[in-house]
C-alpha positions as CSV (number, residue, x, y, z in Angstrom):
1,X,65.8,41.1,97.8
2,X,65.7,38.1,95.5
3,X,63.4,39.7,93.0
4,X,64.7,43.2,93.1
5,X,65.3,43.5,89.4
6,X,61.9,42.1,88.5
7,X,60.2,44.5,91.0
8,X,62.1,47.4,89.4
9,X,60.9,46.5,86.0
10,X,57.3,46.2,87.1
11,X,57.5,49.7,88.6
12,X,59.0,51.0,85.3
13,X,56.2,49.3,83.2
14,X,53.6,50.8,85.6
15,X,55.2,54.3,85.3
16,X,55.4,54.1,81.5
17,X,51.7,53.0,81.4
18,X,50.8,56.0,83.6
19,X,52.8,58.3,81.4
20,X,51.0,57.0,78.3
21,X,47.5,57.5,79.9
22,X,48.4,61.2,80.3
23,X,48.3,61.4,76.5
24,X,45.3,59.1,76.1
25,X,43.4,57.4,78.9
26,X,42.5,54.5,76.7
27,X,46.2,53.8,75.6
28,X,46.9,50.8,77.8
29,X,43.6,48.8,77.2
30,X,43.7,49.7,73.5
31,X,47.3,48.7,72.9
32,X,48.0,45.9,75.5
33,X,47.4,43.0,73.0
34,X,49.3,44.8,70.2
35,X,52.3,45.3,72.6
36,X,52.3,41.6,73.3
37,X,52.0,40.7,69.7
38,X,54.8,43.1,68.7
39,X,57.1,41.6,71.3
40,X,56.8,38.0,70.1
41,X,60.0,37.7,68.0
42,X,62.1,39.4,70.6
43,X,60.4,37.4,73.4
44,X,61.1,34.0,71.8
45,X,64.7,34.7,70.8
46,X,65.4,36.2,74.2
47,X,64.6,32.9,75.8
48,X,67.4,31.3,73.8
49,X,70.0,34.1,74.2
50,X,69.3,34.2,77.9
51,X,70.5,30.6,78.2
52,X,73.5,31.3,76.0
53,X,74.5,34.2,78.3
54,X,73.9,32.2,81.4
55,X,76.5,29.7,80.2
56,X,79.0,32.6,79.9
57,X,78.8,33.0,76.1
58,X,76.9,35.5,73.9
59,X,75.1,35.3,70.5
60,X,74.8,38.5,68.5
61,X,73.9,36.8,65.2
62,X,70.2,36.1,65.9
63,X,68.9,39.1,64.0
64,X,70.7,38.2,60.9
65,X,69.7,34.5,61.4
66,X,66.1,35.5,61.7
67,X,66.4,37.4,58.4
68,X,68.0,34.5,56.6
69,X,65.4,32.0,57.9
70,X,62.5,34.3,57.1
71,X,64.0,34.7,53.5
72,X,64.3,30.9,53.3
73,X,60.7,30.3,54.4
74,X,59.5,33.0,52.0
75,X,61.3,31.5,49.0
76,X,60.2,28.0,49.8
77,X,56.5,28.7,50.5
78,X,55.6,31.8,48.4
79,X,53.1,31.2,45.7
80,X,54.5,33.9,43.5
81,X,57.9,34.3,41.7
82,X,60.6,33.7,42.9
83,X,58.9,31.4,45.4
84,X,58.9,27.6,45.0
85,X,55.3,27.2,46.4
86,X,56.0,24.0,48.4
87,X,53.7,23.0,51.2
88,X,54.0,25.4,54.1
89,X,54.4,22.7,56.7
90,X,57.3,21.2,54.8
91,X,58.8,24.6,54.5
92,X,58.4,25.2,58.2
93,X,60.1,21.8,59.0
94,X,63.0,22.8,56.7
95,X,63.4,26.2,58.4
96,X,63.4,24.7,61.9
97,X,66.0,22.2,60.9
98,X,68.2,24.9,59.2
99,X,67.9,27.2,62.2
100,X,68.9,24.4,64.7
101,X,71.8,23.3,62.5
102,X,73.2,26.8,62.2
103,X,72.9,27.3,66.0
104,X,74.7,24.0,66.5
105,X,77.4,25.0,64.0
106,X,77.9,28.3,66.0
107,X,78.2,26.2,69.1
108,X,80.9,24.0,67.4
109,X,82.9,27.1,66.5
110,X,82.8,28.2,70.1
111,X,83.5,24.9,72.0
112,X,85.6,23.0,69.5
113,X,87.2,25.8,67.5
114,X,87.8,27.8,70.7
115,X,86.6,31.0,68.9
116,X,85.3,33.6,71.4
117,X,81.5,33.6,71.0
118,X,81.5,37.4,70.4
119,X,83.8,37.0,67.5
120,X,82.2,33.8,66.1
121,X,78.7,35.3,66.1
122,X,79.9,38.7,64.8
123,X,81.4,36.9,61.8
124,X,78.2,34.9,61.4
125,X,76.1,38.1,61.6
126,X,78.0,39.5,58.6
127,X,77.9,36.2,56.7
128,X,74.2,35.7,57.2
129,X,73.4,39.2,56.2
130,X,75.2,38.6,52.9
131,X,73.4,35.2,52.4
132,X,70.0,36.9,53.1
133,X,70.7,39.6,50.5
134,X,71.8,37.0,48.0
135,X,68.6,34.9,48.5
136,X,66.3,37.9,48.4
137,X,67.9,39.4,45.3
138,X,67.3,42.9,46.6
139,X,63.5,42.7,46.5
140,X,60.6,41.8,48.8
141,X,58.8,38.5,48.8
142,X,55.0,38.3,49.5
143,X,52.0,36.0,48.7
144,X,52.1,33.2,51.3
145,X,49.6,30.4,51.6
146,X,46.8,30.7,54.0
147,X,48.0,27.8,56.2
148,X,51.1,29.8,57.0
149,X,49.4,33.2,57.5
150,X,46.9,31.5,59.9
151,X,49.7,31.1,62.4
152,X,49.9,34.9,62.6
153,X,46.4,36.1,61.9
154,X,44.0,33.2,62.7
155,X,41.6,32.6,65.7
156,X,40.3,35.0,68.3
157,X,43.3,34.3,70.6
158,X,46.4,34.6,68.3
159,X,48.2,31.3,67.8
160,X,51.5,33.1,67.7
161,X,50.8,34.5,71.2
162,X,49.9,31.0,72.5
163,X,53.1,29.6,71.1
164,X,55.1,32.4,72.7
165,X,53.6,31.6,76.1
166,X,54.5,27.9,75.6
167,X,58.1,28.8,74.8
168,X,58.4,31.1,77.8
169,X,56.8,28.6,80.1
170,X,59.0,25.8,78.7
171,X,62.1,27.9,79.2
172,X,61.1,28.6,82.8
173,X,60.6,24.9,83.5
174,X,63.9,24.1,81.8
175,X,65.8,26.6,83.9
176,X,64.3,26.0,87.3
177,X,62.8,22.5,87.3
178,X,65.2,20.2,85.4
179,X,68.7,18.8,85.9
180,X,69.7,20.2,82.5
181,X,68.7,23.7,83.7
182,X,70.9,23.3,86.8
183,X,73.8,22.2,84.6
184,X,73.4,25.3,82.4
185,X,73.7,27.6,85.5
186,X,76.6,25.6,86.9
187,X,78.5,25.9,83.6
188,X,78.1,29.7,83.6
189,X,78.9,30.1,87.3
190,X,82.1,28.1,87.3
191,X,83.1,25.9,84.3
192,X,86.0,24.2,86.1
193,X,83.8,23.2,89.0
194,X,81.1,22.0,86.6
195,X,83.7,19.7,84.9
196,X,84.8,18.3,88.2
197,X,81.2,17.6,89.1
198,X,80.9,15.5,85.9
199,X,79.0,18.1,83.9
200,X,79.8,18.2,80.2
201,X,80.5,21.9,79.5
202,X,80.8,21.1,75.7
203,X,77.5,19.4,75.5
204,X,75.7,22.0,77.5
205,X,76.9,24.9,75.4
206,X,76.2,23.0,72.2
207,X,72.6,22.5,73.4
208,X,72.0,26.2,74.3
209,X,73.3,27.4,70.9
210,X,71.3,24.8,69.0
211,X,68.2,25.7,71.0
212,X,68.7,29.4,70.3
213,X,68.9,28.6,66.6
214,X,65.6,26.6,66.8
215,X,63.9,29.4,68.7
216,X,65.1,31.9,66.2
217,X,63.5,29.8,63.5
218,X,60.2,29.7,65.3
219,X,60.4,33.5,65.6
220,X,61.1,33.8,61.9
221,X,58.1,31.6,61.0
222,X,55.8,33.7,63.2
223,X,57.3,36.9,61.8
224,X,56.5,35.9,58.2
225,X,53.0,34.6,59.3
226,X,52.1,37.8,60.9
227,X,53.5,40.4,58.4
228,X,53.1,38.5,55.2
229,X,56.2,40.2,53.8
230,X,59.9,39.6,53.9
231,X,62.5,42.2,52.8
232,X,66.3,42.6,53.0
233,X,65.8,44.6,56.2
234,X,64.0,41.8,58.0
235,X,65.6,41.1,61.4
236,X,68.0,44.1,61.1
237,X,69.1,45.3,64.5
238,X,67.1,42.7,66.4
239,X,70.2,41.1,68.0
240,X,71.0,44.3,69.9
241,X,67.4,44.6,71.1
242,X,67.4,41.0,72.3
243,X,70.7,41.4,74.2
244,X,69.4,44.6,75.7
245,X,66.3,42.8,77.0
246,X,68.2,39.9,78.4
247,X,70.7,42.1,80.3
248,X,68.2,44.6,81.5
249,X,66.1,41.6,82.6
250,X,68.7,40.7,85.1
251,X,70.8,38.0,83.3
252,X,74.4,38.5,84.3
253,X,76.7,39.2,81.4
254,X,79.3,37.1,83.2
255,X,77.1,34.1,83.2
256,X,75.6,31.9,85.9
257,X,72.6,34.1,86.9
258,X,69.3,35.2,85.5
259,X,65.5,34.4,85.5
260,X,63.0,34.2,82.7
261,X,60.6,36.5,84.6
262,X,63.0,39.4,84.4
263,X,63.6,38.9,80.7
264,X,59.9,38.8,79.9
265,X,59.3,42.0,81.8
266,X,62.2,43.7,80.1
267,X,60.9,42.7,76.6
268,X,57.5,44.1,77.5
269,X,59.1,47.3,78.8
270,X,61.2,47.9,75.8
271,X,58.4,47.1,73.4
272,X,56.2,49.6,75.3
273,X,58.9,52.3,75.1
274,X,58.8,52.0,71.3
275,X,55.0,52.0,71.2
276,X,54.8,55.1,73.5
277,X,57.4,57.0,71.5
278,X,55.5,56.3,68.2
279,X,52.3,57.3,69.9
280,X,53.9,60.7,70.9
281,X,54.2,61.6,67.2
282,X,57.9,62.1,67.2
283,X,58.3,60.8,63.7
284,X,61.8,59.8,62.7
285,X,63.1,61.1,66.1
286,X,61.3,58.1,67.8
287,X,63.9,55.7,66.6
288,X,66.8,57.9,67.9
289,X,65.1,58.3,71.3
290,X,64.5,54.5,71.5
291,X,68.1,53.7,70.8
292,X,69.3,56.3,73.3
293,X,67.0,54.9,76.0
294,X,68.0,51.3,75.3
295,X,71.6,52.3,75.4
296,X,71.2,54.0,78.8
297,X,69.2,51.0,80.1
298,X,71.9,48.4,79.2
299,X,74.7,50.6,80.7
300,X,72.8,50.9,83.9
301,X,72.0,47.2,84.0
302,X,75.6,46.1,83.4
303,X,77.0,48.6,85.9
304,X,74.4,47.5,88.5
305,X,75.3,43.9,87.8
306,X,79.1,44.7,88.2
307,X,78.7,46.4,91.6
308,X,76.2,43.8,92.8
309,X,78.6,40.9,92.1
310,X,81.6,42.8,93.5
311,X,79.8,43.5,96.8
312,X,78.8,39.8,97.2
313,X,81.0,37.5,99.4
314,X,83.8,36.3,97.2
315,X,83.0,38.9,94.5
316,X,85.9,40.5,92.6
317,X,86.8,44.1,93.5
């Protein structure tokens, strides 16, 4: 069945919704929009990390990158000390540029420096964490101009949700309706065959890393716009959540396979799990349960992917 993973995720979302209604019949209609809003940073970044993993690489630095970019935006646009108070649209342009360049730099380490992507992005994660702490000086930054906050709080239909839908739709079109998307899948499926077919593996991987950096910048902007506060813990642990969503969503960790629909459903499911656990009044235990559930989910997804590929014609035993 072509959409078996997506069908399984829909069943899990439905089962979790039913479980929540046992505690409160109004849980789903009352929390549906909040669940979508809370999933926005993960959803946007997952679109980029999905493409990276499809090419056979991985990026585990996106949580730290979001934290650094959020801190950068906060320092540039905040109207209170230590903020510089520059125009928010200029600050946004700078953050988008910085995010894209850092993503491109990560790609250069991988494709030109021949550094395994897991090592390159692990080192970057540590470096970006340190840079964020240095920028923040150990304190929180607040007091952002209304033009920036409007992206996260303005209008009846939230702007950040509209932007997220556009990012998801654009990623789907890129993957399934463009020649570039076909090249991305080809690179992940068989890099040697892709080269023989005239596809530039180097350019393709640089593109997906740069795109992931830009999408992380968009997520950071919307994070700051929604919460109106940046701390040294901003973005902490987000990279593991993103990778979990991508893998649980059916993207093969070996590359070459995956669909945006599965990733979207996985993001919604994992965000729902956190919301339901909080709703069950578990206190500090909710985080422990969430991590345990996510760990089991990623192990099941990777194991399932392994056996699926092994049992396919030409699969490795």
